[in-house]
Structure formats: structure tokens, C-alpha cells
C-alpha positions as CSV (number, residue, x, y, z in Angstrom):
1,M,52.3,-75.2,-3.2
2,S,50.8,-74.8,-6.6
3,D,54.3,-75.1,-8.2
4,Q,54.8,-78.5,-6.5
5,A,51.4,-79.7,-7.7
6,E,52.2,-78.7,-11.2
7,N,55.6,-80.5,-11.0
8,K,53.8,-83.6,-9.7
9,D,51.3,-83.5,-12.5
10,M,54.1,-83.2,-15.0
11,G,55.8,-86.2,-13.5
12,I,52.7,-88.3,-13.8
13,K,52.3,-87.3,-17.3
14,H,55.9,-88.2,-18.1
15,D,55.5,-91.7,-16.6
16,E,52.4,-92.2,-18.7
17,L,54.3,-91.1,-21.7
18,E,57.1,-93.6,-21.0
19,D,54.6,-96.4,-20.5
20,S,53.0,-95.5,-23.8
21,Q,56.4,-95.9,-25.5
22,A,56.7,-99.6,-24.3
23,E,56.2,-102.3,-26.9
24,P,52.6,-103.0,-27.5
25,T,51.3,-106.5,-27.7
26,I,48.2,-108.0,-29.2
27,G,47.2,-111.4,-27.8
28,G,50.6,-111.8,-26.3
29,A,52.4,-110.9,-29.5
30,E,54.7,-108.0,-29.5
31,L,54.2,-105.2,-32.0
32,P,57.0,-103.2,-33.5
33,L,57.9,-100.0,-31.8
34,E,57.0,-96.7,-33.3
35,T,59.7,-94.7,-34.7
36,E,60.2,-91.0,-34.1
37,A,59.2,-90.3,-37.6
38,S,55.9,-92.1,-37.3
39,R,54.8,-90.1,-34.3
40,A,52.1,-87.5,-34.8
41,P,53.1,-83.9,-34.0
42,D,50.2,-83.4,-31.7
43,A,51.1,-86.3,-29.6
44,V,53.8,-84.2,-28.0
45,I,52.5,-82.6,-24.7
46,E,54.4,-79.5,-23.6
47,P,54.5,-78.5,-19.9
48,E,52.3,-75.4,-18.8
49,P,54.3,-72.3,-17.7
50,A,54.6,-71.9,-14.0
51,G,54.0,-68.0,-13.9
52,K,50.7,-67.9,-15.7
53,S,48.5,-69.1,-12.8
54,G,50.2,-66.6,-10.4
55,K,49.5,-63.7,-12.8
56,R,45.8,-64.5,-12.8
57,R,45.8,-64.7,-9.0
58,R,47.4,-61.3,-8.7
59,I,44.8,-59.8,-11.1
60,F,42.0,-61.2,-9.0
61,I,43.5,-59.8,-5.8
62,I,44.0,-56.3,-7.3
63,T,40.4,-56.3,-8.7
64,A,39.0,-57.3,-5.3
65,I,41.0,-54.6,-3.5
66,A,39.8,-52.0,-6.1
67,V,36.2,-53.0,-5.7
68,L,36.6,-52.8,-1.9
69,I,38.1,-49.3,-2.1
70,L,35.3,-48.1,-4.4
71,S,32.7,-49.5,-2.1
72,V,34.2,-47.9,1.0
73,S,34.6,-44.5,-0.9
74,G,31.0,-44.6,-2.2
75,L,29.7,-45.4,1.3
76,A,31.8,-42.5,2.7
77,Y,30.5,-40.1,0.0
78,W,26.9,-41.2,0.6
79,I,27.3,-40.7,4.4
80,Y,28.8,-37.2,3.7
81,A,26.4,-36.2,0.9
82,R,23.2,-37.1,2.9
83,Q,24.1,-34.2,5.3
84,F,23.4,-31.6,2.7
85,E,20.4,-30.6,0.5
86,S,20.9,-28.4,-2.5
87,T,18.8,-26.9,-5.3
88,D,19.4,-24.7,-8.3
89,D,15.7,-23.5,-8.3
90,A,16.6,-20.4,-6.2
91,F,16.9,-16.7,-6.7
92,V,17.8,-13.6,-4.8
93,D,14.8,-11.6,-3.5
94,G,14.3,-8.2,-1.7
95,D,11.8,-5.6,-0.8
96,I,10.6,-3.5,-3.8
97,T,8.4,-0.5,-3.1
98,Q,6.1,0.9,-5.8
99,V,6.0,4.7,-6.0
100,S,2.6,6.0,-7.1
101,P,0.8,9.5,-7.0
102,R,-2.0,10.1,-4.5
103,V,-3.6,12.8,-6.7
104,A,-4.2,13.2,-10.4
105,A,-2.1,16.0,-12.0
106,Y,0.5,16.8,-14.6
107,V,4.1,16.1,-13.9
108,K,6.1,19.3,-13.4
109,Q,9.5,17.9,-12.8
110,V,11.3,14.5,-12.5
111,L,14.3,14.7,-10.2
112,V,15.8,11.2,-10.5
113,N,17.1,8.9,-13.2
114,G,16.8,5.1,-13.6
115,N,19.1,3.0,-11.4
116,Q,20.0,6.0,-9.3
117,F,20.5,5.5,-5.5
118,V,18.2,7.6,-3.4
119,H,17.7,8.1,0.4
120,K,14.5,8.0,2.3
121,G,12.8,11.5,2.0
122,D,14.5,12.5,-1.2
123,L,12.2,14.4,-3.6
124,L,11.5,12.1,-6.6
125,V,8.7,13.8,-8.6
126,E,6.9,17.1,-8.4
127,L,3.4,17.6,-9.8
128,K,1.8,20.9,-11.0
129,P,-0.1,22.4,-8.0
130,E,-2.3,25.0,-9.7
131,D,-5.6,23.0,-9.8
132,L,-5.1,21.8,-6.2
133,E,-4.4,25.4,-5.1
134,V,-7.8,26.5,-6.5
135,R,-9.5,23.6,-4.7
136,L,-7.9,24.7,-1.5
137,E,-9.2,28.3,-2.0
138,Q,-12.7,26.9,-2.7
139,A,-12.5,24.8,0.5
140,K,-11.5,27.9,2.5
141,A,-14.3,29.9,1.0
142,Q,-16.8,27.2,2.0
143,L,-15.3,27.2,5.5
144,Q,-16.0,30.9,5.8
145,T,-19.5,30.4,4.6
146,A,-20.1,27.7,7.2
147,Q,-18.6,29.9,9.9
148,G,-21.0,32.7,8.9
149,Q,-23.9,30.4,9.0
150,Y,-22.9,29.2,12.4
151,A,-22.6,32.8,13.7
152,Q,-26.1,33.5,12.3
153,A,-27.5,30.5,14.0
154,V,-26.0,31.5,17.3
155,A,-27.4,35.0,16.9
156,N,-30.8,33.6,16.0
157,T,-30.7,31.4,19.1
158,T,-29.8,34.4,21.3
159,L,-32.6,36.4,19.7
160,T,-35.1,33.6,20.3
161,R,-34.2,33.4,23.9
162,Q,-34.4,37.1,24.4
163,S,-37.6,37.5,22.4
164,T,-39.4,34.7,24.0
165,S,-38.3,35.7,27.5
166,A,-39.3,39.3,26.7
167,T,-42.7,38.1,25.5
168,Q,-43.3,36.0,28.6
169,L,-42.3,38.9,30.7
170,Q,-44.5,41.3,28.7
171,A,-47.5,39.0,29.0
172,K,-47.1,38.6,32.7
173,Y,-46.9,42.3,33.1
174,N,-50.0,42.9,30.9
175,V,-51.9,40.5,33.1
176,Q,-50.8,42.2,36.2
177,T,-51.8,45.6,34.8
178,A,-55.4,44.6,35.2
179,T,-55.0,44.5,38.9
180,G,-53.9,48.0,39.2
181,N,-52.9,51.1,37.3
182,V,-49.5,51.2,39.0
183,Q,-48.6,47.7,38.1
184,Q,-50.0,48.2,34.6
185,T,-47.8,51.3,34.0
186,R,-44.7,49.5,35.2
187,A,-45.5,46.4,33.0
188,G,-45.9,48.7,30.0
189,A,-42.7,50.4,30.7
190,D,-40.9,47.0,31.1
191,A,-42.5,45.8,27.9
192,K,-41.1,48.8,26.0
193,R,-37.8,48.2,27.5
194,T,-37.7,44.6,26.3
195,Q,-38.7,45.8,22.8
196,I,-35.5,47.8,22.9
197,S,-33.6,44.6,23.6
198,Q,-35.5,42.9,20.8
199,A,-34.7,45.7,18.4
200,Q,-31.0,45.5,19.5
201,S,-31.1,41.7,18.9
202,A,-32.6,42.3,15.5
203,L,-29.8,44.7,14.8
204,N,-27.3,42.1,15.9
205,T,-29.0,39.6,13.6
206,A,-28.8,42.0,10.7
207,Q,-25.2,42.6,11.4
208,A,-24.5,38.8,11.5
209,T,-26.4,38.4,8.2
210,L,-24.3,41.2,6.7
211,A,-21.1,39.3,7.9
212,Q,-22.4,36.1,6.4
213,T,-23.3,37.8,3.1
214,K,-19.8,39.2,3.0
215,A,-18.4,35.8,3.7
216,Q,-20.4,34.4,0.8
217,V,-18.6,36.7,-1.6
218,A,-15.5,34.6,-1.2
219,Q,-17.1,31.7,-3.1
220,P,-18.0,33.7,-6.3
221,E,-14.6,35.4,-6.1
222,A,-12.9,31.9,-6.1
223,D,-15.2,30.9,-9.0
224,V,-14.1,34.0,-10.9
225,R,-10.5,33.2,-10.3
226,L,-11.0,29.6,-11.3
227,A,-12.9,30.6,-14.5
228,Q,-10.2,33.1,-15.3
229,V,-7.5,30.5,-15.0
230,E,-9.5,28.1,-17.2
231,Y,-10.1,30.8,-19.8
232,D,-6.5,31.8,-19.8
233,R,-5.4,28.2,-20.2
234,R,-7.9,27.6,-23.1
235,R,-6.9,30.9,-24.6
236,V,-3.3,29.7,-24.8
237,L,-4.5,26.4,-26.3
238,F,-6.7,28.2,-28.8
239,D,-3.8,30.4,-29.8
240,H,-1.8,27.3,-30.5
241,G,-4.7,25.7,-32.4
242,D,-5.2,22.8,-29.9
243,I,-8.9,23.5,-29.2
244,S,-11.8,24.9,-31.0
245,R,-13.4,28.4,-30.8
246,Q,-16.4,26.8,-29.2
247,S,-14.4,25.5,-26.3
248,L,-12.9,29.0,-25.8
249,D,-16.3,30.5,-25.9
250,Q,-17.5,28.1,-23.3
251,A,-14.7,29.2,-21.0
252,L,-15.5,32.8,-21.6
253,N,-19.2,32.2,-20.9
254,A,-18.3,30.4,-17.6
255,L,-16.1,33.4,-16.7
256,Q,-18.9,35.9,-17.4
257,N,-21.4,33.8,-15.4
258,A,-18.9,33.7,-12.5
259,R,-18.6,37.5,-12.7
260,S,-22.4,37.8,-12.7
261,R,-22.7,35.7,-9.6
262,L,-20.0,37.8,-8.0
263,D,-21.9,41.0,-8.8
264,A,-25.1,39.4,-7.4
265,A,-23.2,38.6,-4.2
266,H,-22.1,42.2,-3.9
267,R,-25.7,43.3,-4.3
268,Q,-26.7,41.0,-1.5
269,V,-24.1,42.6,0.7
270,D,-25.5,46.0,-0.1
271,A,-29.0,44.8,0.7
272,A,-27.8,43.3,4.0
273,A,-26.2,46.6,4.8
274,S,-29.5,48.4,4.2
275,R,-31.2,46.0,6.5
276,V,-28.6,46.8,9.2
277,D,-29.5,50.5,8.8
278,E,-33.2,49.6,9.1
279,A,-32.6,47.6,12.2
280,R,-30.7,50.6,13.7
281,A,-33.7,52.8,12.9
282,N,-35.9,50.2,14.7
283,V,-33.8,50.4,17.8
284,N,-34.2,54.2,17.8
285,T,-38.0,53.7,17.3
286,A,-38.1,51.2,20.2
287,Q,-36.3,53.6,22.4
288,E,-38.7,56.4,21.5
289,N,-41.7,54.0,22.2
290,Y,-40.2,53.3,25.6
291,R,-40.1,57.0,26.4
292,Q,-43.7,57.3,25.3
293,S,-44.8,54.3,27.4
294,V,-43.3,55.9,30.5
295,A,-45.6,58.8,29.9
296,Q,-48.7,56.6,29.7
297,V,-50.2,56.0,33.1
298,N,-53.6,54.5,32.5
299,V,-54.1,51.2,30.6
300,T,-57.5,49.9,29.8
301,E,-58.8,46.8,31.6
302,S,-59.9,45.3,28.4
303,Q,-56.4,44.2,27.7
304,V,-56.4,41.6,30.4
305,G,-57.7,38.8,28.2
306,E,-55.2,39.7,25.4
307,S,-52.4,39.7,27.9
308,Q,-53.3,36.3,29.1
309,G,-53.3,34.9,25.6
310,R,-49.9,36.4,24.9
311,L,-48.7,34.8,28.1
312,A,-49.9,31.4,26.9
313,E,-48.1,31.9,23.6
314,A,-45.0,33.0,25.4
315,N,-45.0,29.7,27.4
316,T,-44.0,27.9,24.2
317,A,-40.6,29.5,24.3
318,P,-38.6,26.4,25.3
319,Q,-39.7,24.6,22.1
320,R,-38.6,27.5,20.0
321,I,-35.3,27.7,21.8
322,D,-34.7,24.0,21.2
323,V,-35.3,24.5,17.5
324,S,-32.8,27.3,17.4
325,Q,-30.3,25.3,19.3
326,S,-30.6,22.4,16.8
327,Q,-29.8,24.9,14.0
328,V,-26.7,25.9,15.9
329,E,-25.5,22.3,16.2
330,S,-26.2,21.7,12.5
331,S,-24.2,24.8,11.6
332,K,-21.4,23.7,13.9
333,A,-21.2,20.4,12.1
334,S,-21.1,22.2,8.8
335,V,-18.1,24.2,10.1
336,A,-16.4,21.0,11.1
337,A,-17.0,19.4,7.7
338,A,-15.7,22.5,6.0
339,E,-12.6,22.5,8.2
340,A,-12.0,18.8,7.2
341,A,-12.4,19.7,3.5
342,V,-9.8,22.4,4.0
343,H,-7.5,19.9,5.6
344,Q,-8.1,17.4,2.8
345,A,-7.3,20.1,0.2
346,E,-4.1,21.0,2.0
347,L,-3.1,17.3,2.1
348,E,-3.8,16.9,-1.6
349,L,-1.7,20.0,-2.3
350,S,1.2,18.5,-0.3
351,Y,0.8,15.3,-2.3
352,T,2.2,17.1,-5.4
353,K,5.6,16.4,-4.1
354,I,6.5,12.7,-4.1
355,Y,9.3,11.6,-1.8
356,A,11.3,8.4,-1.6
357,P,9.7,6.0,0.9
358,E,12.9,4.1,1.6
359,D,16.6,3.9,0.7
360,G,17.3,2.1,-2.5
361,Y,17.8,2.2,-6.2
362,V,15.3,3.7,-8.7
363,T,14.0,1.0,-11.1
364,R,11.3,0.7,-13.7
365,K,11.0,4.5,-14.1
366,T,8.1,5.3,-16.4
367,V,7.3,8.9,-15.5
368,E,8.3,11.9,-17.7
369,E,7.8,15.6,-17.4
370,G,4.4,16.9,-18.8
371,Q,2.8,13.5,-18.3
372,L,-0.8,13.3,-16.8
373,V,-0.7,10.8,-14.0
374,Q,-3.7,9.3,-12.2
375,V,-4.1,8.1,-8.6
376,G,-2.2,4.9,-8.2
377,T,-0.4,5.0,-11.5
378,P,3.0,3.2,-11.0
379,L,5.7,5.9,-11.6
380,M,8.8,3.9,-10.5
381,A,9.9,1.3,-8.0
382,I,12.5,1.5,-5.2
383,S,14.5,-1.6,-4.9
384,Q,15.7,-1.5,-1.3
385,S,19.3,-2.4,-0.7
386,D,19.4,-2.8,3.0
387,E,17.8,-6.3,3.1
388,I,18.4,-9.1,0.7
389,W,17.5,-12.8,1.0
390,V,17.3,-15.9,-1.1
391,V,14.1,-17.8,-1.9
392,A,14.9,-21.5,-2.6
393,N,12.3,-23.8,-4.0
394,F,13.3,-27.2,-2.4
395,K,11.5,-30.4,-3.3
396,E,9.2,-31.7,-0.6
397,T,11.4,-34.8,-0.4
398,Q,14.3,-32.7,0.7
399,L,12.6,-31.2,3.7
400,E,12.7,-34.1,6.1
401,H,15.6,-32.9,8.2
402,M,15.6,-29.2,7.2
403,Q,14.8,-26.7,10.0
404,P,15.1,-23.0,10.6
405,G,18.5,-21.9,11.8
406,Q,20.5,-24.4,9.8
407,H,23.7,-23.2,8.1
408,V,23.6,-22.5,4.3
409,D,26.3,-22.0,1.7
410,V,24.9,-19.9,-1.2
411,K,26.5,-19.8,-4.6
412,I,25.5,-16.9,-6.9
413,D,25.6,-17.5,-10.7
414,A,26.9,-13.9,-11.2
415,F,29.9,-14.6,-8.8
416,P,30.8,-18.3,-9.4
417,N,34.1,-18.0,-7.5
418,E,32.5,-16.7,-4.3
419,S,30.4,-18.3,-1.6
420,F,28.0,-16.5,0.7
421,K,27.1,-17.6,4.2
422,G,23.5,-17.7,5.5
423,H,20.9,-19.6,7.5
424,V,17.4,-20.9,7.0
425,E,14.9,-18.4,8.4
426,S,11.4,-19.8,7.6
427,F,9.3,-21.9,5.3
428,Q,6.4,-20.7,3.3
429,A,3.0,-22.0,4.6
430,G,2.2,-23.7,1.2
431,T,3.8,-24.9,-1.9
432,G,4.3,-22.8,-5.0
433,S,1.6,-24.6,-7.0
434,R,-1.0,-24.0,-4.3
435,F,-0.5,-20.2,-4.5
436,S,-0.3,-20.1,-8.3
437,L,-2.9,-18.2,-10.4
438,L,-4.5,-21.5,-11.5
439,P,-3.8,-24.1,-8.8
440,A,-4.1,-27.8,-9.8
441,E,-7.4,-29.5,-9.2
442,N,-6.6,-33.2,-8.9
443,A,-10.2,-34.2,-8.4
444,T,-11.2,-33.0,-11.9
445,G,-9.4,-35.7,-13.9
446,N,-6.7,-38.3,-14.0
447,F,-4.2,-37.9,-11.2
448,V,-0.4,-37.9,-11.8
449,K,1.7,-37.5,-8.7
450,V,4.2,-34.7,-9.0
451,V,6.8,-33.8,-6.5
452,Q,6.0,-30.3,-5.2
453,R,8.4,-27.5,-4.3
454,L,8.2,-25.4,-1.1
455,P,9.7,-21.9,-1.0
456,V,12.3,-21.6,1.8
457,K,13.6,-18.2,2.9
458,I,17.3,-18.0,3.5
459,V,18.8,-15.0,5.1
460,F,22.4,-13.9,4.6
461,D,24.9,-13.7,7.5
462,E,27.3,-11.5,5.5
463,P,28.2,-7.9,6.1
464,Q,26.0,-5.4,4.3
465,D,28.8,-4.1,2.2
466,R,29.4,-7.5,0.7
467,L,25.8,-7.9,-0.3
468,K,25.5,-4.6,-2.2
469,R,26.4,-6.4,-5.4
470,L,23.4,-8.7,-5.1
471,F,20.1,-7.7,-6.6
472,P,16.6,-9.3,-6.6
473,G,16.2,-11.8,-9.4
474,M,19.8,-13.2,-9.5
475,S,20.0,-17.0,-9.7
476,A,21.4,-18.8,-6.7
477,E,22.3,-22.3,-5.7
478,P,22.0,-22.8,-1.9
479,T,23.3,-25.9,0.0
480,V,21.8,-26.5,3.4
481,K,23.6,-28.6,6.0
482,V,20.6,-30.6,7.4
483,L,22.6,-33.1,9.6
């Protein structure tokens, strides 16, 4: 169609050209015709090529098709890409357990090296137990002392019950003696019999006191051993020139004082033993008095008023028994406290061996043999290998369609040619800036809106053997399929 139009136009132009070559006239007069030589070169009109217009048309069609293909491809890519959300602000994370001592002591032995794999319950560090063993001995000595005091309190309570009961009985019998010589004789005999019981109770008390005094010897003995250990330790340090003579003399003085206290304790034991002998003699005397009272038949009537006064005094026996019983309860509580102290000392002694809390790799080891460690001092960390996850900090604008359970492809920078499968487990209940050390306070100045990031926890769905090469802190790039 266009070729025919072009031919028609060329025909019209050819006719016009022939008309222009006719003889011109001016006012009816004919003018001479132009010669070929007199014609201007630009007066010649060449016909336009027929293929040029078709070429432009083909270029236009190709361009339109290319634009259409690119538009369809871009739309398809946009529809596909909007199904995924990705970020490079992500890293591998895992449980890291700090290992710290629970007692202060010198390190005796370190049994692991850095980056070594350990199992739960493996012995990591052993501390020197000498000081804690001395504390345990002291606690045991205090327990023995408390037990001796408890035994003494029980004996005193028994003695009080017996003595008060005997006094009441004696007073009643003394009152009754006023009514008759027979009753008076019997009451006197019974009173002497109760005195024998009192003397026997006093003997029991003296024996309990002797046992308590012997138990108290354990504390000075422990002090002597502790002072001897301290003196020997300072003696070694003094021989090496690490401490002064004054420090060594102080340790020697402390040792001598401890020995003096031990000698005093032994003397108290001897004194208590002599009191036991005296109480035994009193029992014999009470028995002899009882035999003499049996021989006495007549008792004067003037003792009636005295016997009544003694009876009134004996009636206060319940109050004295309550006081003795309260001392028993107090001593019993002291025994319980001493037992707890022994248990605590045993626990602290067991803390000298530090074991691995979980399976994992030893990292950040800072402990060495001979080092003095305090309670809570970080010795090393155990990076657990049985559970690894990814923390991805997505922009808040990427979370519209993201939900727990969605599939995730994770790329690890250390292994660029591998892909790890996982799923979204949970979202942190707050953005990273909100939990930072110095959170932003937008109300204090000019406000500039900044897109926040929310940490998202991604759990791997891979076998445990495949995850052993991943360690906390590695960079990751997760891609979540949100649609």
C-alpha cells in the first residue's frame, strides 16, 4: 500500500515537471524554452528509495516487542521477588555458658586446652583444697562443741526436774512430819533418798561437763593445726625471701597462742575430771546421810514452818523447768546451725573441682595453674554445639507477611556454595535499639524517622552433623519465603 502511494506521488511530481518544461508566456507572448545547460542542478528531484520507510517500520516493531518483553519480565520478577524477604544483617548464634569458681582458691591444675571439645561432667579445673579442708575441720569442731552444750542442757533439765520434784516431795514430807513421829521419820528417810538422786544427777552433770570440755579441746587443736600450716607456709616464703621476718614472727606468735589455748583447754578437762570425782564423793556422802536418817526417829516439831516454806519454794518448779527446757531448745538450734556449717564447708570443699556444665568447645580460657581466682571470676566459656540458630535483624518494613514456621534458606559467608534449610521460630519482643545500652529518646530533640530492625530467630532444619561446622558469630544471609 505504501509503495503504491509513493509511486502515485512520483507520478504527480513527474507531470508537474513536464508542465514546468512547457513554453512560458508573459502576457500571451511565448518565452524561449530553457536549455538543459541553463537548468540549475538542484532543480532535479530524485525519487525516494522504497525500502527506507519499511526499515523504519521494522525497527519500531522490534523496539515495541522488546519493551513489551521487558515489561512482562519485570512484572514476573516483581511478582516472584515479593514472595521473599532477605537481609545480610544476620549472624549465627548459640548457647555459651560461662565457667566460674564458687570458692576463692589457688588453681592447682588445668585439665583442658582452648578450643577443646568436652563432655558434660568432664573435670576442667582443680583448685587447691588445703584452706577449705581446715575450714571443714573447724566446722566439725564447732559441731562437737554444740553437741556437748546440747547434752549439758539436757542434763541440766533432767537435774532441774529431779531436784525440784525432790524438793517438793521433801517439803511435803517435812510438813507431814509435824503430825506424827512415824510420818516424820519416813519423810526424812525419803528426803535423804532424794538427796542421793540429786547427788547422782550432779554426778551426771559433772560427767556431761567433762564430755563438753573434752569436746572443746577439738577447737584449739584445729587452731593449732591451722596456725602450724600458716607458719609452715610463711616459713617457706621467708626462706625464699618473699616475706619479712616480722610476718614469720607473727605466724610463730599465732602458733604459740594457739598452743597456749590448747594447754588451757587440757587444764579445763583436768578440772572437770576433778569435779566428777567430787560429785562421786557427794554421792557417797548422800548415801551415808541416808543411812543416818534412817537411824533418826524423832524430829522436832519446830521444823513444821520451815518445811512449809520449802514446800512453797518447791512449788515454783514448773517455771525452773521451763527455763531449762528453753536452754535445751537453744542448744538444739546451735547443733542444727553447726551441722549446716559442716555441710556448707563440705560443699565448698567439693567446689574445688570444676566440671563441664554442658557438652561443647572450650573458648576464652583465661585460667592458668597457680592463679588465685575469686568467686565468679570467668575462667573459660563453653560454646555448646548441640543447638545453633540464626538471629536475623530484619527491617520493620519487611515483617508485614512474615510469620513463625515459614521456610528459610540460609547462606553462610564461610560456605558460599552451600545452602542451609530452616524456619522462622520467633520474633524478639522489641527492636534492637529499644534494648540497647542507650536507647533513643525521641522526645529530647529533633526527630528523624529511622527504619528500625527487629531480631528474628531462625532455627535450622538440618541434621546435627551438618551444623557442626557452624559457630556463633558467623555472618549469614537468610531468605524467608513470606508468600
